[in-house]
N, C-alpha and C positions, 0 to 999 in steps of 0.2 A: 504494500500499499504506499510505496514511496512517493508516487505522484499525487496522492491525496493531500489536499491542504490541511486536512484534519486527521491526526493520528487516531485510527480506530482500532479496536481489538475485538476479538470474538469472545462472547460471554454466554453463560447459561445459568439458570437457577434451579437448584435441586434440593432434595432431602438426602443427607448422607447418614448411613447407619453408624453406630458406635465402632470404634477401631477394631475390637475383637471380631465383629461381624464383617467389617471391611476386609480383614485378613482372611477370613473363611471364604468370602466371595472371590477375592483376588486369587486364592489357590485354585478355584474352579476355573477362572479366566486363564491362569497359567497352564492348567491341564489342557484346556482347549487349544491353546497356543502350541504346546508341545506335541499333542497327538493329532490335531486337525488343522494346524497351520493358520490359526486365527488369533492374531495378536492385537488388532485394532481396539478391542475392548480394554486392553491394558493401558491405554492412553488417557484413561480417566479413573478416578477413584470409584468404587461401587456407589451407585446413587439411584434415586428416582427423580427423573426430570419433571420439573413443573413448568419451566419456560424454556423451550428449545433454544439452541444457539442463535444469537443475534449480534449484529455489529453495533458498537457504542463508542463514541469518542472518549478517549482516555482523559482528555481535559474536562469532561463532564462527569467523571466518575463520582465526585462528591454528591451530585444530585441523585445519581442512581443509588448510591449507598444510603443516602438520607431517605429516599423513598422506600427502599427495601427494609430499612430499620423500622420505619413507622408502620409499614405493612405487617411486619413480623410481630410487632408489639400487640397488634389486634388479633393475633391468631393464638389459639390454644394448642398445646402439645397434641400430636397426632399419633394414635396407636397404629402401628404397622405390623401386619402379619404376612410373612413370606411362606409360601407353600408350593412345593413342586416347581416344575418347569413348564414353559410354554414356548411358542415360536411364532415368528412372522416369516413363514417360508418365502423364499428358499435361502435366506442368509442370516437370520437373527434367531438366537436362542437366549431365553432370558428366565430369570427366577420370577415366578408369578407373585404379584402383590394382591392380596385378598381385598375385595371391595370394602371400603371404609368411607362412609358418608363425609366425615370431616376432611379427608384427603381430597375427595372430589370438590368439596366446597372451597378448600384452600386454593386448589389449582384454578378453579373458575374465577375466584376473586382476584388472584394474581394476574390472570389473563386480562380481566377487566381493568385492573390498576395499570398494567403496562399499556393498554390501548388508550385509556383516558389521560394518563399522565404524560406518556412519551410518544403516543401515536404508533407504538409497536404492536403489530398484529402477527399472529401465527399464520404464515402464508398458506399452510394447508389445513387450517383449522376446520374449514367447512367440509373437508373430505375425510378427516380422521377424528374420531372422538378420543378423549383421553383414556389411554390404556396404561395404567401405572405398572411399571415393570423395572427390573434390575438386570440390565443386559450383561451376559457373560460371553457371548460370541456374536459378532456381526460384521457387516461390510466386507471384510476380506475373507470371510468364510465362504469358500467356493461351493456351488450347489451340490456337487458330489460329496464333498466333505460334510456339508450340512446334513445330508441324508444319513450318512454314517453316524455323525454325532447325535442327530435327533433320535435315531433308533436306540441309542444308549441312554440319552437324557430324558426322553419323554416319560419314562416310568421310574426314573431315579427319584428317590425321596429327598426332599429338602424342606426343613422347617426351621423357622426362626421368627423372633418377634422383637420389637424394640419400640420405644416411644420417641418419635422425632421431636426434638426440643428447639431446633434452630433451622432457619432457612440459610442455604449456602449459595454464595455467588462464586462461580468458577470462571477462570480466564484461560484462554488458549495462549500458550507461550511460543507457538510456532512448532512445537513438537508434541506437546501433551496438554491436558487440562489440569490446572492447579487451583487449589482453593485460594480465592482472593479475599473473602470475608465471610464471617458467620454472623447471623442476626438472630438473637434469641427470641423465641415466642414469649408473649407476655400475658395473654388473656387467661 
């Protein structure tokens, strides 16, 4: 983005599980990388996306942080149940997030906030409903490898739960996604 007069970065907003669960999920991602040659999921910490990647001027980061901090203070902690695996064939395998009304409400409110405050809309929102998930293999998972991996993962048990206490802003550094800021829930 060297020819852009404004230095922009890529960002997204998510819920991250506690570190012990992140380590468990990262081990699954590493297994998919070693056995099925899918390493793209390793470029971000395990997470549940609430606002997909968007471009935002670095010089306006304070306004974004202020808005996210105020939004988070209005949210109550969200109970998250993870159970089993699911897929978006032919390239994505993920840990399934069980339906939770407060999660759907938080995501919808965040989308509304982003549109009202910043004019940012989810480009494909009209085509895709929110499907909360925690990706373990995607994008570089070739269709043949997907089918082999899915045959193994579709019936593999996985169960975990946590209470999301913060909203997390992640920034792409050119190589991977890194945590830029956490905003505690307050309600």
